[in-house]
C-alpha positions in Angstrom: -64.8 7.5 -21.5 -66.7 7.4 -24.8 -68.3 4.2 -25.9 -67.0 2.8 -29.2 -69.8 0.2 -29.8 -73.4 -0.5 -28.8 -75.0 -3.8 -28.8 -76.4 -6.5 -26.6 -75.3 -9.7 -24.8 -77.4 -12.6 -26.0 -77.6 -15.2 -23.2 -80.2 -17.8 -24.0 -83.5 -15.9 -24.4 -82.1 -13.0 -22.3 -80.9 -9.9 -24.1 -78.8 -7.3 -22.2 -78.2 -4.0 -24.0 -74.6 -2.8 -23.4 -72.1 -0.2 -24.4 -68.4 -1.1 -25.1 -65.4 1.0 -23.9 -61.7 0.4 -24.3 -60.4 -0.9 -20.9 -56.7 0.0 -21.5 -54.7 2.9 -23.0 -51.1 3.1 -24.1 -49.0 5.7 -22.2 -46.2 6.0 -24.8 -44.7 9.3 -25.5 -45.7 10.1 -29.1 -43.7 12.0 -31.7 -44.2 13.5 -35.1 -41.8 13.5 -38.0 -40.7 17.1 -38.5 -38.2 19.1 -40.5 -35.1 19.5 -38.3 -34.4 23.1 -39.3 -37.9 24.6 -38.7 -40.0 22.0 -37.0 -42.5 21.8 -39.8 -44.6 18.6 -40.0 -43.6 16.0 -42.6 -46.5 15.1 -44.9 -46.8 12.3 -47.4 -48.7 12.1 -50.7 -50.7 9.1 -51.9 -48.9 8.4 -55.2 -49.6 5.5 -57.6 -46.5 3.4 -58.3 -47.6 2.9 -61.9 -48.2 6.3 -63.3 -46.7 8.5 -60.5 -50.0 10.5 -60.1 -51.4 11.6 -56.7 -54.5 9.5 -56.0 -57.5 11.0 -54.1 -59.2 8.9 -51.4 -62.3 8.3 -53.6 -60.2 6.3 -56.1 -58.4 4.1 -53.5 -59.5 0.5 -53.2 -58.4 -2.6 -51.3 -56.1 -4.9 -53.2 -54.9 -8.5 -52.5 -51.5 -9.3 -54.0 -51.1 -12.8 -55.4 -47.8 -14.8 -55.2 -47.4 -13.9 -58.9 -47.4 -10.2 -58.2 -50.8 -9.7 -59.7 -53.4 -7.8 -57.7 -57.0 -8.7 -57.1 -59.1 -5.5 -56.5 -62.0 -5.9 -54.1 -65.1 -3.6 -54.1 -67.5 -2.6 -51.4 -70.0 -5.0 -53.0 -67.5 -7.9 -52.4 -67.3 -7.1 -48.7 -71.0 -6.6 -48.4 -71.6 -10.3 -49.4 -69.3 -11.6 -46.6 -70.9 -13.5 -43.7 -69.9 -10.9 -41.1 -72.6 -10.4 -38.4 -74.1 -6.9 -38.3 -76.6 -7.7 -35.6 -74.4 -6.1 -32.9 -74.8 -9.0 -30.6 -72.4 -10.6 -28.2 -73.4 -14.3 -28.5 -72.6 -16.5 -25.5 -71.4 -19.8 -26.9 -70.3 -21.6 -23.7 -68.9 -21.3 -20.2 -65.6 -22.7 -19.2 -62.8 -22.5 -16.5 -60.5 -19.6 -17.1 -57.4 -21.8 -16.6 -58.4 -23.7 -19.8 -57.7 -20.7 -22.0 -54.1 -19.9 -22.7 -53.4 -16.2 -22.1 -51.6 -16.1 -25.4 -55.0 -16.0 -27.2 -56.0 -12.7 -25.5 -55.8 -9.6 -27.8 -57.5 -6.5 -26.3 -59.7 -5.7 -23.3 -62.9 -3.8 -23.1 -65.4 -2.8 -20.4 -69.1 -3.4 -20.9 -71.6 -1.0 -19.3 -75.3 -1.8 -19.2 -77.9 0.4 -20.8 -80.5 1.7 -18.2 -83.1 -0.8 -19.2 -80.7 -3.8 -19.0 -79.1 -3.1 -15.6 -81.0 -5.8 -13.7 -80.2 -8.5 -16.2 -76.6 -7.4 -16.4 -76.2 -7.6 -12.6 -77.9 -11.0 -12.5 -75.6 -12.5 -15.2 -72.6 -10.8 -13.6 -73.3 -12.2 -10.1 -74.1 -15.7 -11.5 -70.9 -15.7 -13.6 -68.8 -14.5 -10.6 -70.2 -17.2 -8.3 -69.6 -19.9 -10.9 -65.9 -19.2 -11.1 -66.0 -19.5 -14.8 -65.8 -17.2 -17.9 -68.2 -17.0 -20.8 -66.8 -17.7 -24.3 -68.6 -15.4 -26.8 -68.5 -14.2 -30.4 -68.5 -10.6 -31.4 -68.0 -8.6 -34.6 -65.9 -5.4 -34.2 -64.5 -3.1 -36.9 -65.2 -5.5 -39.7 -63.7 -8.4 -37.9 -65.3 -11.3 -36.2 -63.6 -12.5 -33.0 -63.9 -15.0 -30.2 -63.8 -13.4 -26.8 -64.3 -14.1 -23.2 -66.5 -12.4 -20.6 -65.3 -12.2 -17.0 -66.0 -10.0 -14.0 -63.6 -7.4 -12.7 -64.5 -4.9 -10.0 -68.2 -5.4 -10.6 -68.0 -4.9 -14.4 -67.9 -7.3 -17.3 -64.6 -7.3 -19.1 -64.7 -8.5 -22.7 -61.3 -9.8 -23.9 -61.1 -10.4 -27.7 -59.1 -13.5 -28.7 -56.9 -14.5 -31.6 -58.0 -17.4 -33.7 -55.9 -20.6 -33.3 -54.2 -20.1 -36.7 -53.0 -16.7 -35.6 -50.8 -18.1 -32.8 -47.4 -19.0 -34.1 -45.8 -22.4 -33.2 -42.7 -22.2 -31.0 -40.7 -24.5 -33.2 -37.2 -23.7 -31.9 -34.3 -26.1 -32.5 -33.3 -26.5 -28.8 -36.7 -28.2 -28.1 -35.4 -31.2 -29.9 -32.1 -31.3 -28.0 -31.5 -33.4 -24.9 -30.5 -30.9 -22.1 -29.5 -32.5 -18.8 -30.4 -30.5 -15.6 -28.9 -31.8 -12.4 -31.2 -32.3 -9.4 -29.2 -29.9 -7.3 -29.6 -27.2 -9.9 -33.3 -27.7 -10.2 -33.6 -27.6 -6.4 -31.6 -24.4 -6.2 -33.7 -22.8 -8.9 -36.9 -23.8 -7.1 -35.4 -22.3 -3.9 -34.8 -19.0 -5.8 -38.4 -19.0 -7.0 -39.7 -19.5 -3.5 -37.5 -16.8 -2.1 -39.0 -14.3 -4.6 -42.7 -15.3 -4.1 -44.9 -12.4 -3.0 -48.3 -10.9 -3.8 -48.4 -9.1 -7.1 -49.0 -5.3 -6.8 -48.9 -3.7 -10.3 -48.6 -0.2 -8.7 -45.2 -1.2 -7.4 -43.8 -1.0 -10.9 -43.5 1.9 -13.4 -42.2 2.6 -16.9 -38.8 4.0 -16.1 -38.0 4.7 -19.8 -41.1 6.7 -20.3 -40.6 8.7 -17.1 -37.0 9.4 -18.1 -38.0 10.4 -21.6 -40.7 12.8 -20.2 -38.0 14.4 -18.0 -35.8 14.9 -21.1 -38.7 16.6 -22.9 -39.5 18.8 -19.9 -35.9 19.8 -19.6 -35.8 20.7 -23.3 -38.9 22.9 -22.8 -37.4 24.6 -19.7 -34.1 25.2 -21.6 -32.1 23.2 -19.2 -29.0 21.2 -20.0 -29.8 17.6 -20.7 -27.5 15.1 -19.1 -27.5 11.5 -20.5 -27.8 8.9 -17.7 -24.9 6.5 -17.3 -25.5 3.2 -19.1 -25.9 0.2 -16.8 -23.0 -2.3 -16.6 -23.3 -5.0 -19.2 -24.2 -8.3 -17.6 -22.2 -11.3 -18.6 -23.6 -14.9 -18.8 -22.8 -16.9 -15.7 -20.2 -19.6 -16.1 -21.1 -21.6 -13.0 -24.9 -22.2 -13.0 -25.0 -23.4 -9.4 -22.9 -20.6 -8.1 -25.1 -18.0 -10.0 -28.3 -19.6 -8.6 -26.9 -19.7 -5.0 -25.8 -16.0 -5.3 -29.2 -15.1 -6.6 -30.9 -16.8 -3.7 -28.7 -14.9 -1.2 -29.3 -11.6 -3.0 -33.1 -12.2 -3.0 -33.0 -12.9 0.7 -31.0 -9.8 1.5 -33.4 -7.7 -0.6 -36.4 -9.1 1.2 -34.8 -8.5 4.6 -34.0 -4.9 3.6 -37.5 -4.3 2.4 -38.9 -5.7 5.7 -36.6 -3.4 7.7 -37.7 -0.4 5.7 -41.4 -1.3 6.1 -40.9 -1.5 9.9 -39.3 1.9 9.9 -42.0 3.6 7.9 -44.9 5.1 9.9 -48.3 3.2 9.7 -50.9 4.5 7.3 -52.5 7.7 8.6 -49.6 8.5 11.0 -47.5 11.6 10.4 -43.8 11.5 10.4 -42.2 13.2 13.4 -40.8 16.6 12.3 -37.1 16.7 12.0 -35.2 19.1 14.3 -33.5 21.9 12.5 -29.9 22.5 13.3 -29.2 25.9 14.7 -27.1 28.0 12.4 -23.7 28.8 13.8 -22.6 32.3 13.5 -19.4 32.9 11.7 
């Protein structure tokens, strides 16, 4: 990995020099817009909507459009006067319990690696934070944007998670929230039973992006010159008419699935064991 930012964690009078790395990456299959007949890349010109002339990068500025349609043009000098920290510091503001921060505020995750001269201080703060069971609320400036963020420990490394500001989280003002919807105790109990039936430890490796895998297979088939067969569309699910009946059926289905998974686990060899070789059938002579 290549670091995208260098700075320091400022914790009281302690300064810990660190490097910042993106902790995640998107695995989407990317495409280019091309000419269907010859595969040539499609290019776009930067054209002014007023005079129709192509505009070079050196003449492009940032503009803020007013409700009247007029545009305020901002210069580099305007941005230079803004109170954006350029000290490259991660300022620790407070410590708090992680459950007090709604996950909806989290935007992007980064790893922090200590510089050689700051390793001991890094490990000291890491261990103290891990033992406290809390997260640090910090402030950082990245890519001309100041953000709140949290510091937590994962696999022995600090993870910095940038956060949205409160006014960037939309209110869930849906009409049904003002309606009076009655839920029968039996329905609630059955729904709770369904939840309990499906409770298990979360293992992210048990899931995969089926769409991306299927798309990759289509691309590989195109490359190999094979015939591409479209998979059958899944049957369309219809909304349940009887809520209790649907919940009861869901509970039974979940129990059957759990029992099937348990039987399969019993039949699979333990880790490190080799499967017994299958006996080959003798070929019959014609």
